[in-house]
N, C-alpha and C positions, 0 to 999 in steps of 0.2 A: 943656386944650390938649394935654397929653401923650397922652391917650387917643385924641384925634382924629388925632394924627400917626401913632400906631401903626396905627390903622385904615386910614388912607390908604396907608400903606406896605404893609400886607398886601394891600390891593386891587390895588395896583400889581404886587406879586409874582404875584398870581393871574392878572392880565391877561397878564403876560409869559409865564407858564407856558402859558396857553391858546394864545397866539400861537405858542409853540414847538411845542406839540402839533399845532396846525393846520398849521404849516409842515412839520413832519415827515410828517404824514398826506398833505398835498398832494404832498410830494416823493416819497413811496412810490407814491402813486396815479399820478402822471404818469410815474414811472420804470417802473412795471409796465405802464402803457398803452403807453409807448414800446417796451418790450421785446416786448409782444404784437403790436403793429402791425408791428414789424420782422420778427418771426417769420412773420407772415401774408404779408408782402411777399416774404420769402425763399422760403417754401414755394410761394407763388403763381408766382414767377418760375421755380422749379425745375420745377413741373409743366407750366408753359407751354413751357419749353424742351424737356422730355421729349416733350410732345405734338407739337411742331414737328419734333423729331428723328424720332419714330416715323412721322409722316406723310411725311417726306422719304424714309425707308427704304422705306415701302410704295409711294411713288410710283416709286422706282427699280425696285422689284420688278415693278410693273405695267408699266413701260416695257420691261423685259427679257422678261417672259413674259405674253403675252396668250392667253387661252383661248377656244376655240370653244364656245358654249353648247349645242351639240347633239351627242348621242351620243358621250360620252367625254371632253369637255373637252380636246380636242387642243391641242398647242402650234402656233402659227402664226407665220410670219415677218413682220417689220415692213415689209420692203421688197417692193413689188409685183413687182419684177424677179426676186426670189428665188422668189416664188410662181409666176410665169409659167414659170420654168425647170422647175418640177416637172411641168408639163403635158406636157413632152417626155420625161419619165422613165418610159418603159414598155418592154416587151420583146416579142419575138415570141411568147413563151408567153402573155402577156396578150392578144395579138391573135388567138390561135388560136380557131377556131370549133368549139365542142363540140356543136353541134346534133345531129349524127348519133350521137355518143357518148351523149348524154342520152336519145335515143330508144331505144337498144338496151340500156341499163343501168338497174338499180334506182335509186330515188330517192336512196338514201344515197350514191351515187357521182356524182350529177349535179354538173356545174360550172356555177355561176351567178355571173356577174360582170358588169362593165360592158359587155362585148362578147358575153355569152351570156345572154339573157333567158330567163325561164320560158316554156315553150311547152306548150300543151295539158295543163296540170296543174290538175285540179279536186280540191281537197283539203278543201273545206268539210265534207264528211261524214267526213273522216279525222282530225279534230281532237279531242283529249281534253285534260282539265285535269291539270296537274302543278304542285304548289306554287302553286296559284291562277292559273296562267298557261296559256294554250292552247299546245299543241305538237302536232306530227304524232304519231300513235299509234305509229309505228315507233320513236320515241325515248323514249316516256313511261316504260316499265318500266326500261330501263337508266339513265335520268336520275334516276328516283326512287331506284333502288338506289345510285347514286353519291352523291347528296345524303345518304341515310341512312347510308352507310358513312363519309362524311366526318364526320358528327356523332358517330359512335361514336369517331372519332379526335380529338374536340374541335375540329373544323374546321367552321365555320359558312358554308355557301354557300347562296345563294338566287337565284332567278330574278327579274330585273327586266324582262326582255323576252323573249318567246318568239315565237309566231306574230304577224305583223302583216298586216292586210288591205292591199290595193293603195292604197286611199284614204289610209290613215294613212301609208303609205310615201311617197306623193306629197306629202303635207303636210310631212313631215319634210325631204324633199329640197328643196322650194320654199323653206322657211325657211332652209336652209343656203345655197342659191343666192343668196337675198336678202342674207344675211350677207356672202358673198363680193363681191357687187356694191357693198356699202357700203365695202369695202376698196379700191375703185377699179378692179375688173375689169369688162370689158364682158360682155355677155350670154353670149357663147360661152365666154369664159375662166371666168366664174363657174360656168357649168354643168359645165365640165370639172373645175375645181378642187373643186367641191362633192362630186363623186363619190369623192374620196379619203376623205371623212368619212361621207357618207350615200349609200347606193345609190339609184339611180332606182327608181321603182315598177316591179315586175316583174323587177328585177335583184338582189334581196336574198334571201339564204338564209332570212331571217325570213319572207318571203312564202310559203315552203314549210313553215315550222314545223319545220325540221330543224336549226336553230341556236338557241342561247340566249345571252343576256348575263347575267353574274353580278354580284352585289354592288355595285350602284350604277353600274356601267359607267363608271368614271372612271379617270383616269391613275394614281391612287394604288394601284389594285388590284395592279399588277405588283410592288409591294413588300410584299405581304401574305402571311401564312402560307397563306391559302386558294389564292392563285395558285400558290405552290410545291407545294402538295398536288396541285393539278390537273395540273401539269406531270409529276408522278411517278405519278399514278394514273388520270387521265381516260381514257387509252388502254385500260385494263382494262375499261372500260364502253363502248368504241366511239367516244369523243370525241377530237378533235384541236384544238389551238390553230390557228385559221384564219389570222389576220393578224398576222404578225411584222414588225418594223421592217425587217429585212434582206431581206424578200420583197415589199416594196411594189411594186417594178417588175413583178413577176409577177402579183400579185393586184390591183393598182390601188387598194389600200386602205391607209390609215395603220395604224400599230401599234394593235391592239385586244386587249390581254391578257385582257379580260373576255369576248370572243366565242369560243364553243366550238361546233364543228360535229360532228354525228354522221355517221360513215362506216361504223360497224359494227366489232365486235371483230376480225373476220378481217383488217381492213386497218389499224386505228388504230395498233397497235404498230409495224408495219413503216413506216408513214408517219412516225411520230414518230422512229424510229431513222434514217430516211433523211435527216433534216434538210431535207426538201423541203417546199414548200407543196403543196397538193392538185393544182394545175394541173401543176406540175413532175412530181409523182409519177405521175400518170396518163399524161402524155405519154411519159415516159422508161421507165416500168416496165410499163405496160399497153398503150399504143399503140405502144411501142418506137420512139419518134421522137427 
Protein backbone atom coordinates (compact mmCIF):
# COMPACT_ATOMS: atom_id res chain seq x y z
CA UNK A 1 0.00 0.00 0.00
CA UNK A 2 2.79 2.40 0.85
CA UNK A 3 4.51 1.79 -2.47
CA UNK A 4 1.34 2.46 -4.41
CA UNK A 5 0.72 5.71 -2.49
CA UNK A 6 4.18 6.97 -3.26
CA UNK A 7 3.82 6.09 -6.93
CA UNK A 8 0.51 7.93 -7.23
CA UNK A 9 1.99 10.96 -5.51
CA UNK A 10 4.93 11.02 -7.93
CA UNK A 11 2.58 10.77 -10.88
CA UNK A 12 0.51 13.64 -9.57
CA UNK A 13 3.62 15.78 -9.13
CA UNK A 14 4.75 15.02 -12.67
CA UNK A 15 1.34 15.94 -14.07
CA UNK A 16 1.34 19.24 -12.21
CA UNK A 17 4.83 19.99 -13.49
CA UNK A 18 3.77 19.24 -17.05
CA UNK A 19 0.74 21.50 -16.67
CA UNK A 20 2.95 24.28 -15.32
CA UNK A 21 5.37 23.89 -18.19
CA UNK A 22 2.51 23.81 -20.69
CA UNK A 23 0.95 26.90 -19.12
CA UNK A 24 4.27 28.73 -19.15
CA UNK A 25 4.90 27.79 -22.79
CA UNK A 26 1.40 28.88 -23.77
CA UNK A 27 1.82 32.14 -21.88
CA UNK A 28 5.08 32.93 -23.67
CA UNK A 29 3.67 31.90 -27.06
CA UNK A 30 0.58 34.06 -26.77
CA UNK A 31 2.57 36.93 -25.29
CA UNK A 32 5.09 36.89 -28.11
CA UNK A 33 2.28 36.53 -30.68
CA UNK A 34 0.47 39.49 -29.12
CA UNK A 35 3.63 41.59 -29.21
CA UNK A 36 4.37 40.69 -32.84
CA UNK A 37 0.81 41.40 -33.96
CA UNK A 38 0.88 44.71 -32.09
CA UNK A 39 4.16 45.70 -33.76
CA UNK A 40 2.82 44.75 -37.19
CA UNK A 41 -0.29 46.85 -36.60
CA UNK A 42 1.74 49.80 -35.32
CA UNK A 43 4.17 49.74 -38.26
CA UNK A 44 1.30 49.18 -40.68
CA UNK A 45 -0.55 52.21 -39.35
CA UNK A 46 2.67 54.26 -39.45
CA UNK A 47 3.39 53.46 -43.12
CA UNK A 48 -0.27 53.99 -44.05
CA UNK A 49 -0.19 57.40 -42.37
CA UNK A 50 3.09 58.28 -44.13
CA UNK A 51 1.69 57.26 -47.52
CA UNK A 52 -1.47 59.30 -47.00
CA UNK A 53 0.62 62.29 -45.88
CA UNK A 54 2.99 62.01 -48.86
CA UNK A 55 0.09 61.76 -51.29
CA UNK A 56 -1.49 64.79 -49.71
CA UNK A 57 1.73 66.77 -50.10
CA UNK A 58 2.11 65.67 -53.72
CA UNK A 59 -1.50 66.60 -54.41
CA UNK A 60 -0.90 70.07 -53.00
CA UNK A 61 2.18 70.46 -55.19
CA UNK A 62 0.35 69.29 -58.27
CA UNK A 63 -2.46 71.74 -57.61
CA UNK A 64 -0.01 74.61 -57.29
CA UNK A 65 2.25 73.74 -60.24
CA UNK A 66 0.96 72.20 -63.43
CA UNK A 67 3.37 71.70 -66.29
CA UNK A 68 2.93 71.87 -70.05
CA UNK A 69 4.14 68.54 -71.52
CA UNK A 70 5.60 70.07 -74.68
CA UNK A 71 8.93 71.88 -75.21
CA UNK A 72 10.20 72.86 -71.83
CA UNK A 73 7.64 71.83 -69.29
CA UNK A 74 6.52 75.44 -68.67
CA UNK A 75 4.46 76.58 -65.65
CA UNK A 76 0.85 77.48 -66.47
CA UNK A 77 -1.83 79.34 -64.55
CA UNK A 78 -4.82 77.50 -63.11
CA UNK A 79 -7.31 80.24 -63.91
CA UNK A 80 -8.36 80.81 -67.52
CA UNK A 81 -8.81 84.54 -67.00
CA UNK A 82 -5.11 84.79 -66.08
CA UNK A 83 -4.18 82.88 -69.23
CA UNK A 84 -6.37 85.09 -71.39
CA UNK A 85 -4.79 88.22 -69.98
CA UNK A 86 -1.43 87.02 -71.36
CA UNK A 87 -2.85 87.18 -74.87
CA UNK A 88 -2.84 90.98 -74.64
CA UNK A 89 0.68 91.10 -73.23
CA UNK A 90 2.66 92.09 -76.32
CA UNK A 91 4.61 95.12 -77.51
CA UNK A 92 5.13 97.21 -80.61
CA UNK A 93 8.52 95.54 -80.94
CA UNK A 94 6.82 92.16 -81.30
CA UNK A 95 4.40 93.61 -83.85
CA UNK A 96 7.15 95.03 -86.05
CA UNK A 97 7.45 93.47 -89.51
CA UNK A 98 11.03 92.43 -90.28
CA UNK A 99 10.33 91.10 -93.76
CA UNK A 100 12.49 93.70 -95.54
CA UNK A 101 15.21 93.36 -92.93
CA UNK A 102 15.37 89.62 -93.44
CA UNK A 103 15.61 90.02 -97.21
CA UNK A 104 18.61 92.36 -96.96
CA UNK A 105 20.62 90.64 -94.21
CA UNK A 106 22.40 87.32 -93.67
CA UNK A 107 20.56 84.40 -92.09
CA UNK A 108 22.25 84.79 -88.70
CA UNK A 109 20.53 88.18 -88.25
CA UNK A 110 17.04 87.20 -89.37
CA UNK A 111 14.14 87.85 -87.02
CA UNK A 112 11.75 84.91 -86.94
CA UNK A 113 8.81 85.12 -84.54
CA UNK A 114 5.01 84.90 -84.44
CA UNK A 115 4.63 87.96 -86.69
CA UNK A 116 7.63 87.28 -88.94
CA UNK A 117 7.54 83.92 -90.73
CA UNK A 118 10.33 82.38 -92.77
CA UNK A 119 10.17 83.55 -96.38
CA UNK A 120 11.95 82.06 -99.37
CA UNK A 121 14.45 80.06 -97.36
CA UNK A 122 15.47 76.72 -98.82
CA UNK A 123 17.95 75.20 -96.45
CA UNK A 124 17.61 71.46 -97.03
CA UNK A 125 21.01 71.37 -98.75
CA UNK A 126 22.55 73.62 -96.08
CA UNK A 127 22.12 71.17 -93.19
CA UNK A 128 24.91 69.23 -91.50
CA UNK A 129 25.16 67.05 -88.43
CA UNK A 130 26.48 68.23 -85.08
CA UNK A 131 26.25 66.07 -81.97
CA UNK A 132 23.96 63.74 -83.97
CA UNK A 133 21.49 66.56 -84.66
CA UNK A 134 20.98 68.47 -87.89
CA UNK A 135 21.78 72.18 -87.84
CA UNK A 136 22.49 74.84 -90.45
CA UNK A 137 26.08 74.67 -91.62
CA UNK A 138 26.79 78.27 -90.55
CA UNK A 139 26.45 77.30 -86.89
CA UNK A 140 28.00 73.81 -86.97
CA UNK A 141 31.67 74.67 -86.41
CA UNK A 142 31.17 77.25 -83.64
CA UNK A 143 28.64 74.92 -81.99
CA UNK A 144 31.06 72.00 -82.02
CA UNK A 145 33.82 74.24 -80.66
CA UNK A 146 31.58 75.49 -77.84
CA UNK A 147 30.48 72.01 -76.79
CA UNK A 148 34.09 70.79 -76.90
CA UNK A 149 35.41 73.71 -74.84
CA UNK A 150 32.65 73.22 -72.30
CA UNK A 151 33.70 69.59 -71.83
CA UNK A 152 37.28 70.70 -71.27
CA UNK A 153 35.91 72.76 -68.42
CA UNK A 154 33.98 69.79 -66.98
CA UNK A 155 30.66 71.12 -68.32
CA UNK A 156 28.50 68.69 -70.24
CA UNK A 157 26.12 70.24 -72.76
CA UNK A 158 24.35 68.35 -75.49
CA UNK A 159 21.79 69.13 -78.18
CA UNK A 160 18.27 67.77 -77.80
CA UNK A 161 16.78 69.71 -80.70
CA UNK A 162 18.35 71.40 -83.70
CA UNK A 163 16.75 71.74 -87.12
CA UNK A 164 13.08 70.81 -87.40
CA UNK A 165 11.17 70.41 -90.64
CA UNK A 166 7.88 72.25 -91.09
CA UNK A 167 5.76 69.14 -90.63
CA UNK A 168 7.33 68.32 -87.26
CA UNK A 169 6.85 71.92 -86.16
CA UNK A 170 3.20 71.82 -87.19
CA UNK A 171 2.62 68.64 -85.18
CA UNK A 172 4.21 70.16 -82.07
CA UNK A 173 2.10 73.28 -82.41
CA UNK A 174 -1.16 71.41 -82.93
CA UNK A 175 -0.46 69.29 -79.85
CA UNK A 176 0.13 72.42 -77.81
CA UNK A 177 -3.01 74.03 -79.19
CA UNK A 178 -5.05 70.95 -78.21
CA UNK A 179 -3.58 71.16 -74.72
CA UNK A 180 -4.70 74.78 -74.40
CA UNK A 181 -8.22 73.93 -75.62
CA UNK A 182 -8.50 71.25 -72.92
CA UNK A 183 -7.90 74.02 -70.41
CA UNK A 184 -11.07 75.76 -71.56
CA UNK A 185 -9.85 78.19 -74.24
CA UNK A 186 -11.66 78.55 -77.53
CA UNK A 187 -9.92 77.93 -80.88
CA UNK A 188 -8.67 81.47 -81.31
CA UNK A 189 -7.47 81.81 -77.72
CA UNK A 190 -5.84 78.36 -77.76
CA UNK A 191 -3.92 79.16 -80.95
CA UNK A 192 -2.69 82.47 -79.53
CA UNK A 193 -1.75 81.00 -76.16
CA UNK A 194 0.02 78.00 -77.73
CA UNK A 195 2.47 80.34 -79.46
CA UNK A 196 3.94 81.37 -76.12
CA UNK A 197 5.22 77.80 -75.83
CA UNK A 198 5.56 76.38 -79.36
CA UNK A 199 6.01 78.42 -82.54
CA UNK A 200 3.73 77.80 -85.49
CA UNK A 201 5.22 76.02 -88.46
CA UNK A 202 7.45 78.43 -90.37
CA UNK A 203 7.75 80.76 -87.38
CA UNK A 204 10.44 78.90 -85.47
CA UNK A 205 14.21 79.45 -85.56
CA UNK A 206 14.47 75.66 -85.46
CA UNK A 207 12.95 75.59 -88.95
CA UNK A 208 16.07 77.41 -90.15
CA UNK A 209 18.49 75.29 -88.13
CA UNK A 210 20.09 78.39 -86.54
CA UNK A 211 19.03 77.63 -82.96
CA UNK A 212 19.45 74.66 -80.64
CA UNK A 213 17.89 73.40 -77.41
CA UNK A 214 20.28 72.01 -74.81
CA UNK A 215 20.20 69.36 -72.08
CA UNK A 216 16.63 68.10 -72.01
CA UNK A 217 14.99 71.47 -72.67
CA UNK A 218 13.29 71.59 -69.29
CA UNK A 219 12.71 74.20 -66.58
CA UNK A 220 15.47 72.82 -64.33
CA UNK A 221 18.17 73.78 -66.83
CA UNK A 222 18.23 77.36 -65.55
CA UNK A 223 19.62 76.18 -62.20
CA UNK A 224 22.44 74.07 -63.66
CA UNK A 225 26.15 74.71 -64.04
CA UNK A 226 25.74 74.23 -67.79
CA UNK A 227 23.34 77.17 -68.03
CA UNK A 228 25.66 79.40 -65.99
CA UNK A 229 28.56 78.41 -68.22
CA UNK A 230 26.58 79.30 -71.36
CA UNK A 231 25.65 82.69 -69.92
CA UNK A 232 29.33 83.46 -69.47
CA UNK A 233 30.75 81.84 -72.58
CA UNK A 234 28.20 81.28 -75.37
CA UNK A 235 28.72 84.76 -76.85
CA UNK A 236 32.37 83.89 -77.52
CA UNK A 237 31.08 81.39 -80.08
CA UNK A 238 28.36 83.61 -81.53
CA UNK A 239 25.36 82.37 -79.51
CA UNK A 240 22.85 84.33 -77.41
CA UNK A 241 20.12 83.38 -75.01
CA UNK A 242 17.05 84.02 -77.10
CA UNK A 243 14.04 83.90 -74.77
CA UNK A 244 14.20 85.40 -71.28
CA UNK A 245 11.28 85.86 -68.90
CA UNK A 246 11.56 89.66 -68.81
CA UNK A 247 11.53 89.86 -72.64
CA UNK A 248 8.39 87.82 -73.24
CA UNK A 249 6.36 90.85 -74.37
CA UNK A 250 8.95 91.55 -77.10
CA UNK A 251 9.62 87.98 -78.23
CA UNK A 252 6.18 86.47 -77.74
CA UNK A 253 7.76 83.38 -76.17
CA UNK A 254 7.91 82.13 -72.59
CA UNK A 255 11.20 81.83 -70.72
CA UNK A 256 13.37 79.17 -72.43
CA UNK A 257 16.82 79.01 -70.82
CA UNK A 258 17.72 75.99 -72.97
CA UNK A 259 17.15 77.77 -76.33
CA UNK A 260 20.30 79.39 -77.78
CA UNK A 261 20.40 81.22 -81.09
CA UNK A 262 23.37 81.82 -83.37
CA UNK A 263 23.94 85.46 -84.42
CA UNK A 264 27.71 85.39 -85.04
CA UNK A 265 30.69 86.41 -82.92
CA UNK A 266 30.66 89.98 -84.21
CA UNK A 267 27.23 90.62 -82.66
CA UNK A 268 26.76 88.14 -79.80
CA UNK A 269 28.80 89.90 -77.12
CA UNK A 270 27.27 93.30 -77.83
CA UNK A 271 23.75 91.84 -77.76
CA UNK A 272 24.52 90.10 -74.47
CA UNK A 273 25.92 93.25 -72.87
CA UNK A 274 22.99 95.35 -74.08
CA UNK A 275 20.55 93.24 -72.03
CA UNK A 276 18.18 93.41 -75.00
CA UNK A 277 16.42 90.65 -76.87
CA UNK A 278 17.30 90.27 -80.54
CA UNK A 279 14.22 92.21 -81.73
CA UNK A 280 15.06 95.14 -79.47
CA UNK A 281 18.71 95.18 -80.40
CA UNK A 282 18.15 95.24 -84.14
CA UNK A 283 15.43 97.90 -83.95
CA UNK A 284 17.36 100.23 -81.63
CA UNK A 285 20.96 99.65 -82.71
CA UNK A 286 20.78 98.64 -86.36
CA UNK A 287 17.56 100.10 -87.67
CA UNK A 288 17.92 103.09 -85.29
CA UNK A 289 14.25 103.12 -84.35
